[in-house]
N, C-alpha and C positions, 0 to 999 in steps of 0.2 A: 607188569603186577598186578594188571587187572583181567589178561585177556582171560583165565578160565570161569569169567562171569559174562553171561549174557546182555547182550542189550537189544538184539535183534533175531527173530528165527531165522530169518533170508541168510543163505549162506550161516549161518549163525556166525552171527560180526559180533564180537565181542564191546564191553563197555571202551574196552582199554581204545579198541579200532576207531568206533563210533566218537568216542569224545575226542579223539585225536585229529580227526576229521572236521568237527565243527570246530577245534583249535585253529585248526587249519585255514576255514571258510570266515573265520573274526579275522583272522589273521591279513587274506585280502583285503575283510571289509574294512579296514584299521586303515591300510594301504589306500585306500581309493579316498577316501572319507576325515582322516582323520583331519585333515589340511584346511578343509571347509566349513564343518560343520562349528566349528566355533567349541570346542568343551575342552576341558582342561585334562590331565594325563587322570587325576581321582575318577574320574568318568570314565574313560576309558582301565583304569583298574577295574571299578566296578563289573562293566561290559567285560571283561575277562574274567573276572571269577563266575559270573553269572553262566558263559558258557562251562568254565572250567566244573561247574559244581551242578551245573541243569539235571544232569541226570545222577547224584548223586544214589538217590531211591532205588536207583533199575539194581542198586546193589543187595534191594532186600531181601529173603527169602520169597519176601508175599511176590513180587517181579519174577524170579527166577525161576519160582514151581509153576508160575505163567504159563511163560516160554516153552519151558519142560514140556506141560503137559500137549502142548499144543505140536510140538515136535512128535509127541509117542513116549519119553521116555522118563524114568523116574524122578520125583518128585526129588529137591534137596532134605526136608522136613516137614512129615506135616505139619497140618492143621495152621497152615500160614496163606487164606486167598487174595483173591488179588486186590489191593486196594491203589491209589494216584502216586505214584513215585514223585511225582513236581512236588505234592506235601511234604512227603521226607526234605525232599532236598530242597524246598523253601522255608519249610524249619530249621533247616542245619542252618544253613543262610542269618536268616531272623532271630536264633539264637545269639549267634555271633555276638549282631548290633547290639544287643543287650549287656555285654560281658562289663563291669565295672575297670577291667583292666586292658581293656582295647587301647592299643597303642594309636589308631585311630577320632579316635574320644571326642577330638575337638575338632573332628568337623563331620557337618550335621550328615546322623544319615541318609544312606540314599534309598531309601523305600520304593525307590522305581525299581531298585535293580532286585528288591523281593517280589515285588507287584508280578516282573515279566517273567520269575524266576516258578511262583506261584502258577503261570497260565500261560506259559508255553503251549499246555495241549490244549484248555480251559479256558469256556467263560469269564470274564470277571465278571462276578456276578453276588448277591448278600450272601446267599450259602455255601458258598464255595468248600469244597471239600467237606460238607457236614455227612453223606454219606460213608464217607472213609472215619469217623468220630467213635467207631466203636471196632474197629476193625484190629485186630489181633497182629502185630508187624515183629519184625526183626528183623538185624543186617548182620552178620555170626562179627567179633570182635576184628579176628583176621584179616577178613574183605572190604574193614571199616579201615585198618593198619594200611594193606594194601592199595587201596582207592587215597588216602591221602600223604602215600608215598609216592604216586602217579604224579599228584598234583603237587607237591613239596616240587618237585622234578621240573614240571611245567613252569610253576613262579618264581622257582629259577633262575631258568633259561629267558624268560621273557620280562621279568619285574623284577630282578635281585632284589630291589631296595624293600622288597616289601615281604623279608620273610617273615617277620613277627605274628605276620599274618597267622604264617598255616601253624604255630604253637597255639593263638587263638583258635582256628577251624577247628580242631585239635579238641583245646579244650572244653567246646562250646559243645561238639561231639559228643562228652562224657557227661555235660549235663544231663541230652539230649535220650542218650542210649536206650536206658533205662524207663523211662514214661511211656506210659499207654496211649495209644491216641486221643481218647477225650481229655487226655489235659495237653496234650500237644497242639489237639482245635480249640479249645480254648484259650489256651496262652496267645495260638496265630491272632483271634477277634484282638483279644486284651492286648498283646503287648505290639504286633500292628497296624493292623485293619482298622480297627475302632478309631484307636489316636490319631494316626495322621490321619485317616480321612475325616476325626474331627478337627484336626489344626487345619487341614484343607480347607475345609469349610468354613471355618472360620477367617480365614484368610482371603478365603476368595483368592487362593490360588492358582488362576486356569492356569499360566504359564508354568504348571509341574505338570501338565496333563503332556507339553515335547518333552519333557526329561521322559515321565514313562511310555509314551509310543517309539523314544530313539533306542532306550535301551530294551524295549519290547522285541524290537523292527530286526535290532544286530544280532539278538538272543534264536529270535525265530526264524530270521534269512538263515543265519551262519548253520541253525540244525535243520533245517530242509535241505538246503547245499549239499549236505553233508549224507542227509538219509536219503538221495538222489545219487551220490558220489558222482558228484557234479561240481560244475567250476558256476562260481556267479556267473552267470548273462554278459555275454560280449558286447562290448559297448557299440554301437553302429554309428560310424565315419561314415560321409557321403557326402557330398560337395555340387554347385550348382549343373556341371556340366553331367551327373547321373542324370540328374532330372531332366535336364533338356533331352537324355535321350532317349529316357524314357515315356517320356514327353510324342516324339518327333517320331518312334516306332509304334505307339495306342494311333494316334495321326492317320500315319504311312499304311498302318491297317484296315484305319477304317476309309480310305482311299484318300488322304487331303496330302499334302504337302504342311509341313510345319517352320513356319518364317522367321522361328523365336519367341523371345516373349515379351508379349506387352507391355508398357510401362509400368502400371498398377501393379505388374506380376515382379519389374524388376526393382520395384525401389522398395516393394517387400521384405528381399531380400537383401537389402541394404540397408534397412534398418534394424536399430540397434535399440531395446526395451519392449515393451509393450507398445499393440498395436489396434488402433479400432480402426478395421475395414468397413466401408459401405460397398459395397459393387454388386451387380446386377445378378440375376440367376442365370451361368452359364458362361459368368469372365474370367474361370479357372481362379477360383478363389484358392482353389484344393492346392493347385501348383502353387499359389503366393505363400501358402502357410507353410507349406515344407520349405520353400525355399528361406522363409524367416529363420524357421525353425536349424535349419543346418549351421545355423551362429555357433550353436551351442557345442558344450566341449563337452569331449568324453563321455562319463557317469550318466549325463544328463538324460532324462527319459520325455521324451514325446507322447501327450496323449491328446488324443484327436477324439474333439468329444462330438454327440450330434442325438437329435431327439426321438429319434427312432431306431428300433432293432436293424428295420429293411436295408435305411441310409447303414447304419454301420458294417453289417457285413457284406454291401457291397462294396464300400468302401475299404473294406479288410481285406478282400477281396484284391482292391488295387492294386493298396500297398505293400501286400504282400508279394504279388508281381513285382515292384519295384525295388524292393531292397533285399529279398531272395533269402538265404540265408546263411549261416556264420558257415566259414571255410573248416575251423577248427572241428565243430560237435555238431554241424550239419544239423542245428538248429535256429527253426526262422526270427525271424528278428521281430517279426509283427506278432501282436495278440489281437482278437476282439474279444470283449467283457459285454453283457448284458446279463438279463434274467434266463436267455435261454439260447448263449451260445455257444454253451454245451452240444447244443442237439445239433446245432448249425457244424460244428465242427466234426463233431458225430459223421454226416450224411460227407463230410467232405473224405474224412479219415479215420474210418473202425478200429485203429487202431489208437485212435488216441485216448489219454487214460485218465485219470480223476487227478493224479498228482500234477501234471501237465496243466488243465486249469484251474487247480489249486494258485498256484505260483501267477498266470496268469491275473489273475483274476484280483491275483494282489498286487499289479504292477508291476512284473519283476520285470517283463520285457521293455528293450530294448523302446518299441515305437507300440501304445495299445490304442486300438480305437474300440470307442466304447458308446455307450450312450449317456446321458450328464448325466443322472441317479447316481452312477458310482464315483461321481466327482464328491455327488453331495451326500454319499451317507455314509462320508467319512467322519464329516462333521457330527450325521449321528450314534456313530461308538457300531458301526453293523457291519459285520463280515467280515476278514480281514483287516480293517482301519486304519490300524497303526501301520503297514506296510506297504499301504497305498497312501498314506501323508508323508510316510519315509518317504517313499520313490516319487513323490513331484517335491523332495526337497531339487531347487532349481530346473526344476523339470519348463520344456515349454509345450504350453496346455493352449491347443488350440482347439476356442469354444465356437461350434457354426449354427447357423442355425440361428441367432441369439430370439430373435424377433418371433419365432414361435413358440415361444413357451409365455404364462399367462403371468399371473401380476405375485405371485404367490412364490413359485418354483423360481423366477426372475431375482425374487426376493432372498430368495436361499442363493443363488447363485455371488446374488452382490457380495454375502455375509461372508461365503466360501472364498471369495477374490481377499477379500480384505484378510480373511485369517489366513491363508495361506505365505499370500506377498508381507504380512508382516513375520509370521517363524520360519518362511522356507524358502522365502526369496522365488517365488516359483513367478516366471512370466508370462503373458496372457498373449496373446492372436483372437482377437472377439471379431465374428462376421455376420453382417447380415446384410439382406438384401430393402430390405425395407426398417426403417426404424424411425421414429418424430426426435427432431432436433431436441427437444425435454430430454431423452433417453438417450440421448447421442450424449449427453451434456454431462448425464448421471456418470453413465460408464465409464467416460474418461478422468469425471471427477474420484472414479473408484481405482481405474488402473496407477494412477500417480501420471509418472514419467512415460509418458500414451503418446503416439504420434496416430494421427489421423489420416489416413489414406483412402481419397477418393476412386472410385475406375471414369472418369469424366468424360474421355473416348467409347463405353458401351452407353454414361447415361445418357447420351445422346441423340442417341438409335434407338428407331420406330419398327417394331414388329407385328403389333399386335391393333388392331381397331377395333375397338370398343362399341357396343350395343345395350340399349337399355331398354325395355320391355316391362309395359304394364302384363303382357300374356301370360300365362302360368306354363310349367313345363307343359302341361297336356296339348293347350293352345300350339303350343312352338313343335307340336310333331312332324306336320309336314316341311318345316325345315331341317329337321333335324333326318328327316330319310330323307330328303332331297339331298345333305351334304352326304347322308352311305351309297345312294346311288352313283353319286359320283368318286366313287371312293375316296373319300377322304374316310381320315381317324380320328372319329369326333368322344368328346371327353363328355358326360353328365355331370356334374356332383353336387349332394345334396347334402342337409345339414343332417339327417337319421336313417337309420340306419334301414327303417320302416319303408320309409319313403324308395330308397334305393332299392327294396324288393320285392314293391310293386309297382316300380320303371320298370323293374329286369321281366315281370310279368307280360307286360304291357308291348314289349319290342320283341317277342317269338314270334321267329322269324325268322332273325336278322341274323348276322352273326356277333354275338356280343358277349361279354360276360359283368359279372357285377362281383364289385369289389369293394369289403369292407372292414370292421373290429371284429364282425362277430365271426369265421370261419375261424376253425379249427389247427392249431399249429400248419400239419401236413399241409392242409389244401391251401393258406396261406400259400405258402409257400411256393406250390405250384401254380395257382396261378399268378403270382409275381413275375416268373418263369414265362408259364405260358403269355402272361401280356408284352412283353420284352419282345420275345420270340416270333409274337406276330408280327411285329413292328417292323424288326431286320426280315424275318424272311418275307412276309408279304405287304412291303409297301404300299402298293396301289390298288390294294381290298379294302372297301368299306369295313369299317370293324366300329363296333361302338360298346369302349366300354361306360357303366354306370358304378359309380363311385362316392364316399363320403369320403368327410375332412384328412383321411388317412390321407388320399393321395398328394393333399399338398406336400408332402415331404420326405416320400417315400421310394414312387416314384420317378426312376430319370426316364420320361417316353418324350414327344413330340409329335405332337400331334396338330390338326390344320383346325379343327373348331374346338370349342371348349360354350357348353351349357349351363352356365353355373347359378342354381340359386343366393341371392344375396348373402353376405356372410361381412366381416370388419373387413375393413381396404385391404389391413397387411395378407388377409386371406383370401380375399379376390385374389390381390396380385400374384401370389404365389399359385395361383388355383392357374391363373395366369402364362404365370412361366411354363405351364407344362403342352404350351402351345407354340410352334414357331421356337421354338428351341433353340436352333441355331440359325437363328435370324435370317433364314430362306431371301428367297426375293418378293415372296406371294405372302402380303399380310396375311397372318391368321387372324381368324373370326372368335373376337369373345362376346358372348350373350349373359347377359345378369337379367336373371326372374325372380320377384318377387321373395322375401323369404315368410317364411310361417308364423302364422302364430306359438307355434310352440319353439320356434328356433330362439325369438325375442324374450319367453318370458324362461326359457330352461336352457338356455346353449348358452347364445351371447349376450347374456344381460347386463354384464357389464364390460365396459362404462356403458352406464345408462344410455340407450339412443343411437346408441355404437351403429346401429342395423339402419336406421331411420337415416342415420347424417354420412352416410356410407353407399346407400341409394340417392343421395340428392348429389352429391359431390362426381360420381359418376354420372348422373346424367344431365350434370353442364356440360358435360366432354360426352354429348348423342353423338358417336359416330365417326368419334374422329378416331386416326392411328394417334397413339400412344408415345413419347420417348419414356424412358427410365424415370427420368428424371421429373416429367412429368405426374409418374404417375406419386415420385417421392412428397411431392409440390403437394398430392391429396392427400398421400398422409397426415403429410400435416395441418393438412387445412380440414380432417377430420379428428384428429387429437387433437387440436388447438384448447381446447376448454381443458385436456384432461394429463394430470399431472400424478404419473405412475407413482413421487413420493408419497399422496397423500393419498392411494388406495390402500385401502384397509388391510387385505389381503399382504400386499405387499409387505406392510411396515410388519404384520402378524408373523413373516417369514424373518424378516431379520433378525426377531430376538428370537425365533425360535428355538436359536443352538442353546444360547444364554441360558433360556427360560425351562426349557428341559434337562439339557445335560451339566448345568450348575446346581440344580438339587440334591441337594443331599451327597454330593461328588459322583454326581451320574458323569462328570467328562471323563469320570475310568472306568465306570463298570460299562459291560455292552450290552446290547439290546438285540433282540430280535429281528434275522433276519424277515421274518416275516412281516415286517415291520416296512421295508426299502419302500415299498409304491407310496404308500401313506403317509408319508414324511414328505416324498420326494418331488409330488402330482399333486397338484389340486385335483379334487374332486374323483381322483381315482382311486375308487371306495370297491373298489375288484376283488373279483374272487376264482381265481380258476376252475373249469368243471371241465368235462366229459359230457355230450352227450349221451343220452341213455342208451340210443341205439347201437352204441358200441360197444355196451355191456357183455352180449359174452361173447363177441368175439376177441375179446382183451378179457377174456378170463386166463388165458395163461400165459398172458402178453407179461412182455421185459419193460421192466420201469421206463427205455428209453422209448418203447413203443407205443407206449400209454403215456406218455410225456409230448408225444405228435400228438395227442386226439384231445389237446387238453384246448380250453378257449377261454378267453377274462370272459364276468356279468357281472353286474350290480350287484353287491354284498344284499341288495335289499327285497331282490328276483329268487335272490338262492333261498334267503331262507326263508321264502313264504312257502316256498317248493318243495323243501327239506328233502334234498339229494340224499343219496343213499351209498353208504363206502365202498369201497374195493375190499374186497375179503380176505387181499393177500398183501396189498398196501396200502393202509386207510388212509396217506393224504389225499389220493384222489377220490375223487364223489362223481356221482352220476346224476345227469340232472334231468329232469322229466323237460322234454321240449321237443319240437318239431325242428328234425335237419337233415340238409342234402347238400351237395358239392354244388350245386346251382346256385342256391339262395341264399347257404349258412343258417342260423340257428336262431327260430323265430320260436317268440315265446306262447303258449298254448292260450286261449283266446277263454274267457270268462264269461260265462253269459249272467243277465239282470239280478239273479238270486246269487251270484257270487261263486258260482259251479265253472268246473275248466268246462270248455266246447270241446271237444272231440275229434265234433265233425266237420 
């Protein structure tokens, strides 16, 4: 019927072929979700109609001419330039809803269906399709009739009771077919967008967001699946035995013997519902969480969330090795998603493409490892938030290192837990090594039906001796040199990048490395690999790693000594977790020296006095070998007067979704991806730049290669220095600074008159 109309240039796929594939994918979604989503048959018919008519606009001469030009062939009829096909598709359905003779006029119009069609390729914005409002357009009568004949056959096969709809949709077309684009654009706003959004705004109908994202997700998932000529991602089935075997293999590879799961892990695998797990570093929390997630059913996804990209990359490699590929199509079950995940995947496989990442970024895979931002952005309508949220339906979400988040981000996490539990039956496994009792009670309350599991076995074990000193890090140099000469791996952690760079220069002549946040993507990855290889290949050779707080949750290392600048007690515990991580017989050494004034005023300024309280509590345990339980008690002592629910940033985050999204129905509109971290991480007012020393080298480089040379810098630094834009790819900007592999980025100093000192 419509095989003569093109839908895609690739293989000259026809509109009939593509629409049929979309409807097949839609049927697969119906089979998978109809019994569990809780939506009625009217909802599913609306969804079917959206899938059937979403590409009707491709029958226009505008779209056909565009594809024919791309193929180097003559156009059908001159004078019809490209315009958005979704505009025409949506207007056909929108006009149908306004028919006075519409058979379903007693039912509420499902505007979510219309919005889904309008936006299945475009962001939902205030000026949607404004650029098409002056276009000259046409769909030939014979082509429209052919499409309606195709549609009639499909509706009769799937929804035989909805035959009246077909006559109505043709009547709607008779009204639309001769109207100019300017009239249709005005009609779209007057008939659909403005009155519906006004009504939603007046009613504060936030529940409508769920209906919209379900309609949009079903359409886009079906469309993407059809466009890729693939099936829905295969469900992952695994059990305790698979996890047991994979752990045994990994332990054997490291030269050890696996004696079976510990009580804490076994209980995780036997517990239904939400879990709050309190367990120290190295207790096997990952395996415990995977055992819990193995209880899920069929299509339900696993989403494993971590604080940093480094830890997400490492866990992806581990889980990808564990779960492997689906035998039916040889696609991996596991994905990794974060702001630079595509670069990471391209380094692993040069054939990795945009379409694969697009699906993975929307949580299509059975298992997704991601940074926590990827969960939080769904609440801010960022990226393909509709598909993300849809795939979180009945998902098993594992939140690792919950203690690593500042109050603002923690507030967003709590708000997300509330929304997803209430609307999408999402379940959570929340893990932490250090958490005040008040925060535990808060999370337990938000998780509702929750089981609190504590790893009592390892909590009583001791692995490090803590020493507190009034000496500065420079005065501690003799001790550090002694450790290095004895062949120890030594870690120095300070609270600022500039101090890390200064210390790196001080230890010239020793085998050492500097590691902080101001290295370009390429060098940071190289450094992380070198650090891990040094420990593995030269275990008895002295080595000094000088780092900032990025080491707290980003590197899985096992050193003998750490000298750390004072920080909040939970951060100290995380830093100490890099020492004697495997709990060897010889106790590790943790030395805490005084914090700087800058750290207290600008880095750890909340809660007030946190650094002083930490130092005092640590001093009370001078020279003691401390168990994990001792450390948890110290957390309680330091935070005894702090209540996160009273924190101003936490409270601001709790209402952030509502205040931002409910305003003028912004809970439907899409926001810019540029705002991702600004929304989800407190204080991360950063922008990516490329050190200007690479400008000439990258003049002819690819986007991928340029991306590998980016580094995040605070916005105020960039604004003060006016970077130069890349001549070919204007979103890259070159920043005037000093940079090298050893030190990272250093800001150029200014003299007393405010002029940059280049010498």
